[in-house]
C-alpha positions as YAML, in Angstrom:
chain: A
units: angstrom
residues:
- id: 1
  name: MET
  ca: [11.68, 10.65, -32.67]
- id: 2
  name: ILE
  ca: [11.90, 6.93, -33.41]
- id: 3
  name: ALA
  ca: [8.79, 4.88, -32.65]
- id: 4
  name: VAL
  ca: [9.69, 1.95, -30.41]
- id: 5
  name: ALA
  ca: [7.32, -1.01, -30.30]
- id: 6
  name: VAL
  ca: [8.61, -3.35, -27.64]
- id: 7
  name: LEU
  ca: [5.86, -5.08, -25.70]
- id: 8
  name: THR
  ca: [5.86, -7.22, -22.60]
- id: 9
  name: ASP
  ca: [5.38, -10.30, -24.82]
- id: 10
  name: HIS
  ca: [8.83, -9.61, -26.32]
- id: 11
  name: ILE
  ca: [10.61, -10.03, -22.99]
- id: 12
  name: ARG
  ca: [8.88, -13.12, -21.55]
- id: 13
  name: ASP
  ca: [11.72, -15.45, -22.50]
- id: 14
  name: LEU
  ca: [14.59, -13.02, -21.84]
- id: 15
  name: ASP
  ca: [16.64, -13.24, -18.66]
- id: 16
  name: THR
  ca: [16.92, -10.21, -16.40]
- id: 17
  name: GLY
  ca: [20.31, -9.21, -17.80]
- id: 18
  name: ALA
  ca: [18.97, -9.17, -21.35]
- id: 19
  name: VAL
  ca: [16.03, -7.02, -20.27]
- id: 20
  name: ALA
  ca: [18.38, -4.64, -18.44]
- id: 21
  name: ALA
  ca: [20.44, -4.35, -21.65]
- id: 22
  name: LEU
  ca: [17.44, -2.93, -23.55]
- id: 23
  name: THR
  ca: [17.52, 0.75, -24.39]
- id: 24
  name: THR
  ca: [15.73, 3.28, -22.21]
- id: 25
  name: PRO
  ca: [13.05, 3.91, -24.89]
- id: 26
  name: GLU
  ca: [12.46, 0.14, -25.12]
- id: 27
  name: LEU
  ca: [12.14, -0.14, -21.33]
- id: 28
  name: ALA
  ca: [9.77, 2.84, -21.29]
- id: 29
  name: CYS
  ca: [7.65, 1.20, -23.97]
- id: 30
  name: ILE
  ca: [7.50, -2.05, -22.00]
- id: 31
  name: ALA
  ca: [6.58, -0.18, -18.80]
- id: 32
  name: ASP
  ca: [3.77, 1.65, -20.64]
- id: 33
  name: ASP
  ca: [2.51, -1.60, -22.16]
- id: 34
  name: LEU
  ca: [2.57, -3.30, -18.78]
- id: 35
  name: ALA
  ca: [0.60, -0.43, -17.19]
- id: 36
  name: GLU
  ca: [-2.03, -0.69, -19.93]
- id: 37
  name: GLN
  ca: [-2.25, -4.48, -19.48]
- id: 38
  name: LYS
  ca: [-2.61, -4.13, -15.68]
- id: 39
  name: ALA
  ca: [-5.39, -1.54, -16.07]
- id: 40
  name: SER
  ca: [-7.18, -3.72, -18.59]
- id: 41
  name: LEU
  ca: [-6.81, -6.85, -16.48]
- id: 42
  name: ASN
  ca: [-8.00, -4.96, -13.39]
- id: 43
  name: LEU
  ca: [-11.12, -3.88, -15.27]
- id: 44
  name: VAL
  ca: [-11.82, -7.47, -16.36]
- id: 45
  name: GLU
  ca: [-11.21, -8.78, -12.83]
- id: 46
  name: ASN
  ca: [-13.58, -6.20, -11.31]
- id: 47
  name: LYS
  ca: [-16.30, -7.06, -13.84]
- id: 48
  name: LEU
  ca: [-15.88, -10.79, -13.16]
- id: 49
  name: ARG
  ca: [-16.05, -10.25, -9.38]
- id: 50
  name: ALA
  ca: [-19.21, -8.15, -9.77]
- id: 51
  name: ALA
  ca: [-20.76, -10.75, -12.09]
- id: 52
  name: LEU
  ca: [-19.94, -13.62, -9.70]
- id: 53
  name: ASP
  ca: [-21.43, -11.65, -6.82]
- id: 54
  name: LEU
  ca: [-24.56, -10.91, -8.87]
- id: 55
  name: LYS
  ca: [-24.89, -14.56, -9.89]
- id: 56
  name: TYR
  ca: [-24.01, -16.25, -6.57]
- id: 57
  name: GLY
  ca: [-24.27, -13.61, -3.84]
- id: 58
  name: ALA
  ca: [-27.85, -14.38, -2.82]
- id: 59
  name: ARG
  ca: [-27.23, -18.15, -2.77]
- id: 60
  name: ALA
  ca: [-24.08, -17.67, -0.72]
- id: 61
  name: ALA
  ca: [-25.92, -15.44, 1.76]
- id: 62
  name: GLN
  ca: [-28.72, -17.99, 2.02]
- id: 63
  name: ARG
  ca: [-26.23, -20.80, 2.62]
- id: 64
  name: ARG
  ca: [-24.46, -18.75, 5.31]
- id: 65
  name: ALA
  ca: [-27.83, -18.08, 6.97]
- id: 66
  name: GLU
  ca: [-28.61, -21.83, 6.88]
- id: 67
  name: GLU
  ca: [-25.24, -22.47, 8.55]
- id: 68
  name: ALA
  ca: [-25.90, -19.68, 11.09]
- id: 69
  name: LYS
  ca: [-22.85, -17.62, 10.16]
- id: 70
  name: ASP
  ca: [-22.42, -14.10, 8.85]
- id: 71
  name: THR
  ca: [-19.01, -14.55, 7.26]
- id: 72
  name: GLY
  ca: [-16.73, -17.33, 6.10]
- id: 73
  name: THR
  ca: [-16.72, -19.94, 3.37]
- id: 74
  name: VAL
  ca: [-19.74, -21.81, 2.04]
- id: 75
  name: ARG
  ca: [-20.01, -24.31, -0.79]
- id: 76
  name: PHE
  ca: [-22.86, -25.13, -3.13]
- id: 77
  name: GLU
  ca: [-23.32, -26.95, -6.42]
- id: 78
  name: ASP
  ca: [-24.06, -25.27, -9.76]
- id: 79
  name: ASN
  ca: [-24.20, -27.22, -13.03]
- id: 80
  name: GLY
  ca: [-21.81, -29.93, -11.88]
- id: 81
  name: PHE
  ca: [-19.37, -27.46, -10.37]
- id: 82
  name: VAL
  ca: [-18.83, -26.62, -6.72]
- id: 83
  name: VAL
  ca: [-18.95, -22.90, -6.06]
- id: 84
  name: VAL
  ca: [-16.81, -21.85, -3.10]
- id: 85
  name: ALA
  ca: [-18.01, -18.47, -1.83]
- id: 86
  name: ASP
  ca: [-15.91, -16.74, 0.78]
- id: 87
  name: LEU
  ca: [-16.87, -13.61, 2.68]
- id: 88
  name: PRO
  ca: [-13.84, -12.72, 4.81]
- id: 89
  name: LYS
  ca: [-14.24, -11.24, 8.26]
- id: 90
  name: ARG
  ca: [-12.53, -7.89, 8.73]
- id: 91
  name: VAL
  ca: [-12.61, -6.87, 12.38]
- id: 92
  name: LYS
  ca: [-11.63, -3.37, 13.44]
- id: 93
  name: TRP
  ca: [-11.35, -2.27, 17.04]
- id: 94
  name: ASP
  ca: [-11.96, 1.28, 18.27]
- id: 95
  name: GLN
  ca: [-8.71, 2.12, 20.08]
- id: 96
  name: ALA
  ca: [-10.24, 4.65, 22.47]
- id: 97
  name: LYS
  ca: [-12.96, 2.18, 23.51]
- id: 98
  name: LEU
  ca: [-10.36, -0.56, 23.98]
- id: 99
  name: ARG
  ca: [-8.36, 1.74, 26.27]
- id: 100
  name: HIS
  ca: [-11.54, 2.40, 28.24]
- id: 101
  name: ALA
  ca: [-12.25, -1.35, 28.49]
- id: 102
  name: ALA
  ca: [-8.69, -1.91, 29.72]
- id: 103
  name: GLU
  ca: [-9.18, 0.75, 32.40]
- id: 104
  name: ILE
  ca: [-12.39, -0.97, 33.56]
- id: 105
  name: ILE
  ca: [-10.64, -4.35, 33.71]
- id: 106
  name: ARG
  ca: [-7.74, -2.89, 35.72]
- id: 107
  name: ALA
  ca: [-9.72, -0.58, 38.06]
- id: 108
  name: SER
  ca: [-13.02, -2.39, 38.57]
- id: 109
  name: TRP
  ca: [-12.04, -6.02, 38.22]
- id: 110
  name: GLY
  ca: [-8.49, -5.81, 39.57]
- id: 111
  name: ASP
  ca: [-7.36, -7.90, 36.63]
- id: 112
  name: ASP
  ca: [-4.52, -7.44, 34.14]
- id: 113
  name: PRO
  ca: [-5.93, -6.22, 30.78]
- id: 114
  name: ASP
  ca: [-2.84, -7.60, 29.01]
- id: 115
  name: ALA
  ca: [-4.38, -11.04, 29.49]
- id: 116
  name: TYR
  ca: [-7.21, -9.97, 27.16]
- id: 117
  name: ILE
  ca: [-5.91, -7.19, 24.96]
- id: 118
  name: LYS
  ca: [-2.94, -7.25, 22.64]
- id: 119
  name: THR
  ca: [-1.28, -3.85, 22.65]
- id: 120
  name: LYS
  ca: [0.62, -2.54, 19.66]
- id: 121
  name: LEU
  ca: [2.58, 0.64, 20.18]
- id: 122
  name: GLU
  ca: [3.36, 2.76, 17.13]
- id: 123
  name: VAL
  ca: [5.15, 6.02, 16.53]
- id: 124
  name: SER
  ca: [4.26, 8.34, 13.69]
- id: 125
  name: GLU
  ca: [7.35, 8.67, 11.49]
- id: 126
  name: ALA
  ca: [6.40, 12.25, 10.62]
- id: 127
  name: ALA
  ca: [6.18, 13.14, 14.32]
- id: 128
  name: PHE
  ca: [9.41, 11.26, 15.13]
- id: 129
  name: ALA
  ca: [11.28, 13.30, 12.52]
- id: 130
  name: HIS
  ca: [10.26, 16.53, 14.28]
- id: 131
  name: TRP
  ca: [10.97, 15.50, 17.86]
- id: 132
  name: PRO
  ca: [13.94, 17.04, 19.71]
- id: 133
  name: LYS
  ca: [17.10, 14.94, 19.41]
- id: 134
  name: PRO
  ca: [17.15, 13.78, 23.09]
- id: 135
  name: LEU
  ca: [13.61, 12.38, 22.72]
- id: 136
  name: ARG
  ca: [14.44, 10.69, 19.39]
- id: 137
  name: ASP
  ca: [17.53, 9.14, 21.01]
- id: 138
  name: VAL
  ca: [15.34, 7.47, 23.64]
- id: 139
  name: PHE
  ca: [13.18, 5.84, 20.94]
- id: 140
  name: LEU
  ca: [15.94, 5.12, 18.41]
- id: 141
  name: PRO
  ca: [16.88, 1.65, 19.77]
- id: 142
  name: ALA
  ca: [13.28, 0.49, 19.18]
- id: 143
  name: ARG
  ca: [13.20, 1.78, 15.59]
- id: 144
  name: THR
  ca: [14.01, -0.39, 12.59]
- id: 145
  name: VAL
  ca: [13.79, 0.95, 9.05]
- id: 146
  name: GLU
  ca: [13.02, -1.59, 6.34]
- id: 147
  name: THR
  ca: [12.64, -0.91, 2.65]
- id: 148
  name: GLY
  ca: [10.04, -2.06, 0.19]
- id: 149
  name: LYS
  ca: [10.54, -3.08, -3.41]
- id: 150
  name: PRO
  ca: [12.28, -0.42, -5.47]
- id: 151
  name: SER
  ca: [10.17, 1.13, -8.21]
- id: 152
  name: TYR
  ca: [11.18, 3.06, -11.28]
- id: 153
  name: ARG
  ca: [9.31, 5.23, -13.74]
- id: 154
  name: ILE
  ca: [10.76, 6.34, -17.05]
- id: 155
  name: GLU
  ca: [9.62, 9.73, -18.28]
- id: 156
  name: THR
  ca: [10.49, 11.63, -21.39]
- id: 157
  name: ALA
  ca: [12.57, 14.73, -20.77]
- id: 158
  name: GLY
  ca: [9.48, 16.85, -21.50]
- id: 159
  name: GLU
  ca: [7.47, 15.02, -18.83]
- id: 160
  name: ALA
  ca: [10.24, 15.50, -16.27]
- id: 161
  name: GLU
  ca: [10.46, 19.23, -17.05]
- id: 162
  name: ARG
  ca: [6.66, 19.56, -16.82]
- id: 163
  name: VAL
  ca: [6.62, 17.82, -13.42]
- id: 164
  name: ALA
  ca: [9.49, 20.00, -12.18]
- id: 165
  name: SER
  ca: [7.85, 23.23, -13.33]
- id: 166
  name: PHE
  ca: [4.49, 22.12, -11.88]
- id: 167
  name: GLY
  ca: [6.17, 21.56, -8.54]
- id: 168
  name: GLN
  ca: [7.75, 25.03, -8.65]
- id: 169
  name: GLU
  ca: [4.40, 26.69, -9.45]
- id: 170
  name: ALA
  ca: [2.81, 25.04, -6.43]
- id: 171
  name: ALA
  ca: [5.59, 26.21, -4.11]
...
């Protein structure tokens, strides 16, 4: 087998057509190199985030407390730099409790809960696929299928055979 050493640095200045014209082993080599770079960069990013939190987390929390807020952005000075520390708010609502609140608003207050609660209806795609055809037909006009970005993985023939035989063993 011929060793192929094509790295992501080799394709930076190539247009898409030139990259597509590379051989499959070259593309596989680039994909492997890119995966290694992503993993390495992810490790560095996680270490930097942890270090920044260790260095500035207490000051940011103190500043938020001074500003009487639990989340959001605060700024403070450090060695001639302004540190911008953001702690995003991630709100989750318990759906069953929201339904109960809506029932209280409708029954006890005589008010329309839609004025207070945004309702999002969803259908499980796995369930939809197993519904009887007449039921699916009722929902079909409300269903739109969109696609994401295509992805490709290049495996050696041995890897593909190993994956196929692994799948057969599990069946």
